[in-house]
N, C-alpha and C positions, 0 to 999 in steps of 0.2 A: 585627720585627725580632727576631736572638736573645737567648736570655737571656745579661747582662752579661759574668756568670763565663769564660761558655765564648769570649769574643774574646780573653782573652789569656791561654791556654792555655801561652803560651811558656815561662812564669816562674814556674811553682808551686811556689815553693819546692826542698826537697830533692827534691817528689815532684812531680810534674806532673801532676796530674787532667785526662782530655783526652776530650771526649766524643766524639771517635770511636771510644775505645773501645764505648759505648755501642752506637753507629752497628754494631759489628761486632759485639755479641750480639742485636741486633734483626736482621741481616741473615745471620745463623748459616749458610749455602749453601755447597755446593761450587760452584765455577768452574765452569759448563757452556757457558762462552762458545765460540761456533764458533771456533775461530781456526788459524791454520798459520802464523802468524808473531810468533817468541818476541823477545819487549822485550830479555830477558835477554842476548840475544847482542851487542846493541849497546850499552845505558843503562847508567850507571855503578848497580851494585848498590845504592845507599843511595838512590836515586830509585824503588826497586819498590815500595813501598805505594800510589805513583800509576800502576804500570801500570793501563793499562784492565781496569775490572771489571764488566759491567752488574749484577752483582748485590748487590755493596758497596760501601759508601762508601770503600774502599781494598782494595787489593789482597788476594783470597786466599791469593796464592801467597808471597806476602812475608812477611818475617821478622816475625811473627804479636806480637814482643816491642815491635817498634818501631812496633806502632800501639795494643795493651791492655795494656801493662805502663806505663802514665803515672806510676803511684807511686815507679818505679825510671831513668828516662828517662836521669836525668841523676847516678846515684849513680857511676858510675865515675869519670867528669868532677871529681865533686867531691872526691871519697875523693882522688884525685889529686893537686888541688890540696892537700888540706891534709896526705897524707904527704910531699908538698913541703916546704911550710910547715913539718913539727915535725920533721923529719931521723930520726931513730933512736930518738926519745924512745918511740914508740910502732908496735908490729908493723903491717901491715896490716891483719890481720885485728882487733887490736884498735880502731882507726883505723874501721873498715867498723860493729863493734858499737856504738859509741856514737853514728856518724851519723844509723845506718839502724835500730837495733832496739833500742836502750838507754832504760830508765824512767830520770828522773832519778836517782832512788835507785841503780839498778843503774851509773848513771854515778860519784857520789859514792862508792861501794861500790871499784871501779877506781880511781878518783884516789887513794884512800889509799893501795893497793896499790904504786902504780909513783911516788906523790909524789918519793922522793929519786930518782928519775932525770931529774922534770922540770925544764927551764931556762924563762926566763921564757918564752918561746911555747908551751910546752907548759902551763904555771899560766895564761896567756891563754886558750887553749883552753878549759880546763874552765872558766874563770869564763864566756865566751861561749856553750858548751851551754848551760844550762839556759834563757837567753834564746831560744837555737834553739826549743829543744823548744817552749817556751811558746808561737810563733809559728805553730808548726806545729799546735797544735790550730784554729785557723781558717782556714790558707791550704789544708791537705791534706783533702782528700774525695773518696771513693770516685766520686762522680757520679751522677747520675742515671740509675737504672734506666729499662729502656723502658717500664714501666706504675706506676713512683711517684716522686718527688723527693724529692731530698734536701733537707732545712732550711737554710736559710742560715745559717751559725756568726757571733756579730757579734762582734769583738775583745775584748776586756778593755781596758778602757778605763785600765789603769794600763803598760798594755804601752809605749806611744806614750813615758810618760817615761821608763821604764827604758831603750830605744832612744837619745833622746836623750841622756839622761843618758851612758849609754856612748861616743856620738859623742863628747862633750865631753872625755871622760875620756883615750882611746883617741890613738893616735900613727900607730903602727903601721899603713900602707897595705892589708896586707891584711885586715887586722881591719876596719878603718874602709871599706872597699867594703862587707865583708858586714854592717856596721850600718845603713849605707847603703841598701841592697838590701831588710835587714826593714823600714826607717821607708817605702821607695816602695810595697813590699808592704802593710804593714800600712796605710796612706792608701789602698789601692785597694780596700781590704775593707773598712775603716771606713766611708769616703766615698763613696757610691757616684755622685755627680756627676763625681768624676776628677779633681777643681780642685786637693786635697791632694796626691794625689801628681805629680801634674804641678811641683806648685810645692818640693814634697821632690827629685825627679828633680834639677832646675835647680839647685838650691839647693848640690849635691855634687858635680854631673857632671864638672866640669871636674875636677877631684881627680884621676880614674882613667883608668888606660891601657884601649882599645878591648880589653877580655877578654872569656874567655866571661862569667864572673859579669856585665860589664858590661852584655852584651846580654842576659842574662836578666833584669836590671833595665829594659832598655830596652821588653822587652817590655809591664812593667808600666805604660809610660808610653803604649806604642801602645793598651793597656786602655782606661788612662785617658784618651784623647784620642779614641775609639773612644765613650766615654759623653758625653762631651763633642759628640760627634755631628761631630767634625775628621777624616773618614774620610779627607782626604789624609794629611794625619800619620800617621795611626795605619797606614795601609799603607803608608806609605812605611816606616815604622817595622819593622813587621812584614817587611818586603822586607829590609832590613839585617840582621834575624835572619835570617831563612833563608839567606842569604846566607854568613854567617857558618864555620858549620856545619852539618854533615851530621845530628849529633845533632837541631837543630833545627827542619828538613826541616817534617816532621809536621805539628807542631804550631803553625809562623807561615805553613803553608799553611791548614791548617784556619781559623785567624785571618783572614786576607787575605778583602777582601769590600768591591771596591768596590760604591756606590751605586746609580751612575750616572755619562755619560760626563763630565759637567762634574769632580766629583770624581774622577775619573780622571785626567780631564787636567791637573787642581793634582797629583796624584801625580806625574805623569810630569815636570813643573817641576819637582819638587825632585831628582830624581834629579842627581845632580853628576857622573858618567862614567856612561861607555858600561855598561858589567859594573852598575854600577844599574839601568839603564835595559833592560838585559837580561835581569834577574831579573823587573822589576816586567812587564813583558811576558810572562816563563817563568811567573809565578804566575794570572798572567789568562787566560792559554791554555790551563791544565790546571783549569778553570771554564770558562770562555767562548767563550773566540773563540782557537779554536787555531790556524783558517790565518791570520786576521790576528795571529797573535802569532808564528807562525813567519815570514811574511812580513817583518816588522817588524824581529826578531830577527838574520833573514838580512839586511838590508840592512846593519845596523849591522857583525855579526859573524858570517859564517857557517862560521866556523869554532867558535863558542862550541858548548859541551857543554850546554848546557840545551836549543837546538836538541833533541838525540837522543829524550830524553824525550816533547818534542810532538809528534815525526814518529811513534814507537811505537805515541802512544795515538792519534793520525788513522787510521796503517792500523788498530788492532785495530776502533778504532768501526767504520771501514768494511766492516772484517769482517764485525760482527757483526749490519749490512744486507743481506749477500749471503749466501742460499742455497746451504752446498756440501755439501748429506748426501741429497738425493733424485737426483743424476745428473744435476744442470744447471743452470747458472750465471745465475741472474735478474742482466742484467745494469742496472748502475745508470743514469740518463739519458747520452743524447749527450755526446760527449768534450768538444764542443765547448760544450756549456752548462756545464763543468763547471770552475769555477776550480780547485778541488783538485787535478787534474791538471797543470794547466799552471803552477800554482806548485810542486809537487812536481819536475816535468822541470826548470823552471829551476837548481832548487837544484843538483840532482844534474849538473847539466851545465856548472856552475863547478870549476874547478881550485880553487877555496881550502876545500872541506868536508873537516871532520876524515877522515871516512872514507867517501872514497867507494863502497865497495863498499855499503855502508849504504844510501846513496841510489838507489842503481841499483837495489838488491835490492826497495827500495820504491816507486822509479818503474815497476818490472817490473811488482811485485804490482799494484799501485793499476790499472795498465793491463789487468793480467789480470781484477782485480774488473769490469773494467767492459768485457771480452770483445773488447781491442784485442788480440791475439794474437800481434800481428807485432812491435808497440811493446814488448811486453812480454817477448819472445824477447831483441830487442835491448839490455836494459838489464839482464837475467839474464847475459846474454855478455860484458859490460864487467863484472858484478861478479864474472863466475867468475874473470877475470884479476886482479880487484885484492884477493881474499881472501886473506889472509895463509898464507904456507905455513904446515904443519902444524896450524893452527886446524880442527880435526874439528869441530869443532862450527858453528861456520861453512860448513864445505862443507856438513854434511848440512843446515843449511834452505836454502840453494842448493839441493842437493838434490833435496828436497822441493816447492820451489815451479818447479821444472823438472817433476819430475814431473807437479803437476797441470795444468803448463800441456802438456806432450804427451798424456796423457790428454784433455783440453779440446778439443785438436783434432784426434781420431782419427774419419777420414768414415768406416772400418769395420775391422773385425778379420779377417785372413786370416794366414796361415802367418808370413808377411814382419812383420807389427804385433807378431805374439805374440808372435815371439822378441825382438822389442827390450821386449817388456813381461817379460819373464824377470827380467832383474837386479832393476830397481823392485820388483816385485811379492815375488820373496825378501827384497828389502830390508827390505821396508816389512813382512813378514811377523816377520822376525827381531826386527822394533822391537818388534811387538806383543807377541811371544812372548818378551821379553825375551836373546832368543840379540845382537843386539848393543842398547848403551844410550848413548846418546846425551843427555846431562844436557838438561833444559828444552825439549827436541825438542817440537813440538804436532803428532802427525803423528796421532791419534785420528780428528781431521775428514776431513783429508788422505785417510787410507786408508778410511772412509767413502765420500767421493766418490768415489775412484778405483773400488772394490769395485762402487758403486750403476753410476757411469758404464759400465764395461765388460759387465754385467747388462744394460742399456737396449740398448746397441749389439745385443749378441749376442739380444735377445729383438727387435728390430726384424728381423734378419737370420735368425731362424725356426730360431734354435739356443739351443735351450731346455734341454739341457742344461747346455752351459756357463755360459748364462745363470744356470741354479741354484746353481750352484758358488760365483758371486760373492754373491746374494743370493736366501735360501732362499723359497722362495712355497708357502705350504699348498695351492693349488691343482693343482700338477703330480704329487703324492702321489696322487690317486686316478687319476691315468694310469699301468695298468699298464707300457704299451709305453716311457714316458719312464723309470718306477721302473725297469724293467729296464734299459734304457740305462746309467742311472746305476750300478747293480748292477758292469756289464762293467765302465766306467768307474773302478769305485773298486779289483776286483778283476785287471783288465789287468797280467800281468807285467813286459811291459815299456813302457812309461810314455816319454813324450817329457819333454824337461826342460822344457816351458811345462805338460804335463798335471801332472807333479809340483808347480810352483809355483800352477797353477790350484787344486788340491786341496786345497793350504795353506788357501785361505779356505771350503773345504767342512766345517761342520761335524759332516755326518752321517757313521754309519759302514754297512758293508754288512750288521750284523748288525740296525739300524734300518730299514734298508729291507726286509731279508725279513720284520720280524715285522711292517710296516707291510702289507705284501701279502700277510701270514699274517690280518690285521686284516680287511682289507676282504673276503678271500673267506670269513670266518666270516659276513658279514654276507651275501654270495652265496649263503651255504648250500654253498658250495662246499668240505667239509672235509676232501676227500682233497688239493688243493691247498692249502687252510689248512696240513694236517700237511706236507705238503713243505715248505713256504715256513720253519715254523714252526721245523722241525730244523734250517735252517741259520742260526738267530734265533742263536747261540751261548749266551751265559749269561743274552740273556734271555727264552727259550723257560722258562729253570728258576726265574725271580723266582716271590717268591709273592704271590696274590692276597687282599686282604685279610678276604677272608669268604667262604663258602663261596655260590659261583655257583648250587647245585641246591638250594638252602631256599627257601623264602617264607616271608614275615610279614604279619602284616594291616596292620602300619605301615611307610612306607618311614624307617626309622630307621638309615642305611646304618651308622654309627659303634658303634651298638650290636651291630651282630654283627663287628665285627671282632675277629681273636684266636681266637674261637671254635673255628674248627677243627683240628685236629692229626691228619695233616699238614696243612700248608697246601697249596691246591691251587696247581697252579703252570699257565702258560699250555699248557705242550705236555699237560699231566695233564688238561684242560680239555678241549680240542680232541680228546683221541682217547675220552674219556667221552661226548662227545658223537656222533662216530663210532660208538661202541657204541647208544647209546641209540636212534639214527638207524636202525641195522641191527635192531633188534627192533621197530620199527614197520613195517618194512620184512617181517620177515619176519612179524609177526602175533604177536610174545611179549610177554607183560607192556605192552600198550601203552598201559593210562591210569596205570601208573607212570612208561615213558618218556616217554610223551607231557607229562606233567605237569612232569617234571625238564626237560624241552628248554625248556618254557613260561618254567620259572624260570630257568632259563640267558640264555635270549634278554632276559627282563626285564632278569636283575642287569647286564647288559653294556649296558645303556642308560643314558641320564642317571640316571634315576629310581630305580636297582639298588643291590646291595652291591659291585658288580665293578666300579667303573668303571675304576677303575688299567688295567683287561684293555686300554682304547681309548685311557686318556688317556696320551700322551706325548710327546716333546719337538717330534715331527710332526705331533700332531693339536692340543694344547694342551689346557687343563686349566680349560674353563669352568667359571662356579660358576650359571649360569644357563644356562637351554635357549636362549635370543633369544640367547647370547653366542655361539654356533658359528659357524664361520665357517661361509657357504654350505655349501662343498663336504662337509660334514661333517653337519651339522645335522641331513637327516632321517635320514641312516644310526645318529648315535649317541642319537636321540630318538624316533625310529619306535617304536612299542608292535605293530606288526603282525605279527613272527615270534612274536613272543612271543604274540599273539591267536590266530594260526592254532595251534600246536602248545596251547594252553589250550580251544578250541574241539572238538581233537580228544580230548581229554581229557575234556572233558566228555560227549562221547557216548559214550565208553567206561567212563565214572564207574562203578560198583556200584551204591555206594545215593545218598541224598538226603544221606549228611552228603559225601559227596566231588562232588556235583554243588552242595552250597551252597558248595562251597571253590573250583570251578571260575569259578563264578558272579563270587564274589565276583572272584576275579584278573582273570577277565576286565573286571569294573567298573573296576580301577585303571587297564586299560591304555586303556578308554575315558576316561578322569578325565585320564590322561595326555596323548592325543591334545587332550583340549580345552584342555591347558594349552600344549602345541606352537603351537595354533592362534590362539593367546589374547596369545602371549607377543609382550610389548610390550619392543622392546632397550632404553629406558633408564628404564623401571618397571615394575615387578611387582605392580602392584596387584588383578588378579584371584587372585592369593594370598589377599587378605584376603577375598575373597567365596565362597562354596563353589558348585563346577561345580554346573550341571543336573541332576537325575537322569536316568540315561541308562536303555538298554534292561536293563542287566545289573543294573544297581540295583534297577529295577522286577523283573525274574525274582524275583531273589533274597527280594526283600521278598513277592512274590505266591505262590512257590512252595514257600519253605524257612525260612520264617518262624518253622516251629517245631524247627529241629534246632540241636545244642549250637552247631554251627559257626556261626550265625547269632546265637545268643547272646552266641559270645565277640567274634566284630565289633561286638556291639553294646558290649559292655564296653571294648574298646580303640580303637573310630576314633570320637573324636567327630563328626566330619563324617556318618559313618551314622547315627546317632545324630540327627542333625538330618534326614535324610531318613525315617528310621522314625518321626520327631515324637516321640521322648523327651525330646530333648534338655532 
């Protein structure tokens, strides 16, 4: 059972402390629910904390002050009552300060300043103020944090006598009601059985009108009844508080908690009017059984506003169980077996609902989620005729649902269907780009569904280029023909209206495609083609590489080499240098140095080198581990084969043992990286914790070049190699 203090949150003094704030703090996430149906358009804004949110106890998009600022929940109402009582004796700022911010000493000082302006009511206010402040000591709390509990404060024993003495002395009903409130609240905190609070409530209750303070006091009665396990009366009284004013919605709903069907039936019997019955069913539906609650409220009054919230929660809950972002709709169980759809239909078909367009949109959307597209179309058509003229938000909601429906029913895509898609595609893109703004419209999930679905249809039809514009896939960019087609589409001078709409969804620019082709040509060692493409890559060709790719180092500490080369090497200069080095080898000029630098260049543009930024782009990604690369790129960006080829050429042309030692060591690094690539585990990389076995080049380096200065430098810098050498 809940902690007792949390059960009467409705009435915690000037400041109501509500555990909802704790729940909010514990579930501080963005609302990522997949939704295309905005309750804001159909439901009174005061119900917004109760909109469906699978991540939080209360709706993340609601006014957070309603949910978490429990210490000032009723401040405006309380201050307004006192200002009316006092008239012009104190300014609004003075009233607010005295009620909510002042210490007793500050109140005394202000009283002396305004004493000459006070009549009997003003003096009564200042006499009541110290007692009110003392009562707040035990009744106001910051609530429990998510990791520690706040100790319960025990009311001082002398407070009860001060309250009862004041009650016997004051005759003004305004003050007497506040003293009654303080007495009931005192007994609630002082007597954990709840009995004393019930007695003090009943003793004075008939004196007072059923106003705001009466219902705050009634909330304490409900908490006391809950403590006595009189759940039927407790929940009935919470529902009366809920029904009195929207400011009491949240704490009343939080406290409302039937235990079982038996006490729930007893609560229903206590309802004196149809509106009270509706409120009870409404509260039950918010937590437990929305379908049953909707059915019962509709029987009593299908025009009731309290149906609106339940319907919105039902729709949004159904959405949460319907995948809408992978290009397919996964139908719910067959319609004939689902009572929910039948219930929504039956109410939507009534002539007495308050918002026919709402019920028709909801019915249509429910049928849509169950893949009954014909029925969805029928209800959307009805709603379209009923939406109030000039209501742009409702019109946008209706349009969004119709777009989902039309895309879901596309059998194929041809010129005719593409023409029909131009306007909705541009409309969705305008929303995404904030060129159009419709408050609260939930279009993100719908937009994703539309683009995914269109892409899948194009793929099914074999139109890979059009599919790519709606949903990018890494593997297409290793296909030179497909990339060429995308470049031509982007640079086409006279695009059709559909092509212009389509390309609004394609995030890639022509310069990125040219850079991609230059990249792949680099690894194919087709440097002339790489340069041709790179020269078309606009600003990308002149971006800086972080380190000099023609250098080698004993250890692979990528960041250690960043920024050391001035001026920095650019991708274009990199390719131009490779072309020159290859020309040197072809003509037999300075072959050792040229081959060594080519080996370094191709080593450094692998995963293990210092110039990974050369190939890590928006199209290829930026994995941190060799096993994380997309299958289309893994072999290209992790393989040491090209570097190894040039290091072997350098070894053959090396002028002395120092040079040969260096080549052998660099070849051992390629060998080691090859081991890493072949043993990469996509989910864990324990192989980094063990040393790869010594391969051919480690053995050769040790057996042939152990007396060289370079070998000693390797031993000094490389812990792995010291292990191989047996000196670690």
